[in-house]
C-alpha atoms as one frame of an Amber mdcrd trajectory, in Angstrom:
protein
  14.987 -20.326   5.717  14.443 -17.050   3.875  16.439 -15.248   6.545  19.369
 -17.626   6.056  19.271 -17.111   2.280  18.995 -13.347   2.705  21.908 -13.319
   5.159  23.948 -15.426   2.727  23.209 -13.007  -0.110  24.197 -10.053   2.055
  27.477 -11.762   3.009  28.242 -12.567  -0.647  27.307  -9.024  -1.642  29.522
  -7.506   1.036  32.422  -9.792   0.105  32.066  -8.794  -3.541  31.891  -5.143
  -2.552  35.096  -5.385  -0.514  36.801  -7.157  -3.412  35.773  -4.443  -5.864
  36.664  -1.696  -3.394  40.223  -1.804  -4.621  39.099  -0.666  -8.058  37.157
   2.324  -6.794  36.020   3.897  -3.567  32.609   2.501  -2.711  30.085   4.547
  -0.846  27.192   2.831   0.931  23.938   4.134   2.353  20.624   2.711   3.414
  17.010   3.829   3.695  14.068   2.861   5.866  11.591   2.123   3.083   8.652
   1.668   5.464   9.282   5.098   6.993   9.605   6.707   3.558   6.326   5.156
   2.440   4.367   5.873   5.630   5.554   9.436   6.143   5.407  10.516   2.521
   2.673  13.162   2.148   1.383  11.551  -1.041   0.797   8.302   0.865  -1.015
  10.136   3.639  -3.222  11.953   1.150  -4.037   8.760  -0.702  -4.904   7.026
   2.586  -7.584   9.691   3.100  -8.968   9.080  -0.405  -8.956   5.339   0.163
 -10.730   5.744   3.498 -13.409   7.940   1.880 -13.920   5.357  -0.886 -14.190
   2.598   1.692 -16.716   4.598   3.744 -18.818   5.200   0.619 -18.733   1.457
  -0.114 -19.767   0.658   3.475 -22.669   3.131   3.277 -23.955   1.555   0.049
 -23.586  -1.905   1.553 -25.417  -0.906   4.725 -28.338   0.469   2.683 -28.669
  -2.877   0.933 -28.561  -4.714   4.271 -31.271  -2.403   5.643 -33.476  -3.330
   2.668 -33.099  -7.004   3.543 -33.921  -6.360   7.203 -36.996  -4.402   6.199
 -38.233  -7.242   3.996 -37.497  -9.769   6.728 -39.485  -7.681   9.206 -42.496
  -7.653   6.875 -42.310 -11.405   6.224 -44.147 -12.362   9.410 -47.235 -10.370
   8.413 -47.516 -11.792   4.888 -49.625 -14.667   3.624 -48.003 -17.760   2.150
 -47.926 -16.621  -1.498 -46.663 -13.171  -0.672 -44.245 -14.634   1.865 -42.734
 -16.946  -0.780 -42.244 -13.989  -3.139 -40.760 -11.952  -0.284 -38.329 -14.786
   0.510 -37.208 -14.875  -3.125 -36.680 -11.106  -3.062 -34.643 -11.438   0.129
 -32.524 -14.206  -1.379 -31.939 -12.133  -4.522 -30.893  -9.129  -2.434 -28.507
 -11.294  -0.400 -26.891 -12.556  -3.599 -26.715  -8.991  -4.931 -24.957  -7.878
  -1.748 -22.432 -10.699  -1.999 -21.663  -9.808  -5.623 -21.545  -6.081  -4.818
 -19.253  -6.754  -1.872 -16.891  -8.945  -3.919 -16.826  -6.527  -6.850 -16.232
  -3.394  -4.770 -13.563  -5.018  -2.624 -11.763  -6.179  -5.758 -11.958  -2.680
  -7.262 -10.708  -1.047  -4.068  -7.849  -3.534  -3.782  -6.801  -2.990  -7.405
  -6.888   0.792  -6.981  -4.873   0.597  -3.747  -2.289  -1.752  -5.261  -1.831
   0.487  -8.298  -1.371   3.594  -6.153   1.082   1.803  -3.842   3.064   0.710
  -6.892   3.150   4.302  -8.208   4.315   5.635  -4.852   7.024   2.982  -4.488
   8.304   3.682  -8.000   8.466   7.388  -7.186  10.386   6.636  -3.988  12.778
   4.383  -5.909  13.377   7.098  -8.520  14.034   9.730  -5.848  16.458   7.443
  -3.998  18.305   6.734  -7.263  18.563  10.412  -8.149  19.776  11.272  -4.653
  22.357   8.464  -4.741  23.692   9.648  -8.105  23.874  13.245  -6.918  25.742
  12.218  -3.739  27.969   9.732  -5.596  26.662   6.810  -3.532  27.576   3.425
  -4.998  24.996   1.266  -3.177  21.750   2.073  -1.376  20.270  -0.757   0.651
  16.910  -1.258   2.282  17.365  -1.261   6.064  15.509  -4.575   6.305  18.479
  -6.440   4.808  20.913  -4.903   7.267  21.868  -6.330  10.591  23.650  -3.130
  11.484  24.226   0.191   9.802  25.775   3.378  11.129  23.273   6.170  11.543
  25.485   8.371   9.365  24.774   6.046   6.431  20.989   6.366   6.849  19.690
   8.703   4.126  15.991   8.231   4.912  15.356  11.733   6.267  16.886  13.695
   3.366  15.056  11.454   0.893  11.770  11.979   2.766  12.310  15.740   2.756
  13.025  15.661  -0.989   9.895  13.591  -1.653   7.613  15.802   0.444   9.079
  19.041  -0.931   8.629  17.784  -4.472   5.081  16.646  -3.766   4.179  19.974
  -2.170   5.234  21.773  -5.381   2.985  19.598  -7.563  -0.377  21.082  -8.566
  -3.228  19.449  -6.624  -5.985  17.679  -8.509
């Protein structure tokens, strides 16, 4: 259903563009947004940061799990009173792990989403600036196209501009 609506919008858009073409010469281009995002050096660098953060989270989580296993291993040798206390400690640690897990995953997701948003806004700005400089009337995402001539694909020059610009930025 979404595909039908999207196709309908593209047809209407193209019809409108042809109609307005009499008023001025329209120039079209398209970009592969997924390629821009995935091959942008800033994205690659942030993926490394995200992976390091995730590994740190997993290490902390594994330490907490090891504590539980250690307490569970000692439980068989304890007397009833001590065993009951040990079971409470184990239950508390399990709840702590669940809360820790939920909290850290939420934090990591928020950080990732914010960074993705920043990167996509930067890509959008670069595409807009490139389109203005090249006097391009419309730039489309390749996902809404059924067909587009390779000569209209501006992904590679945009990617080069993004990576060159990022390379010139001072590293934190």
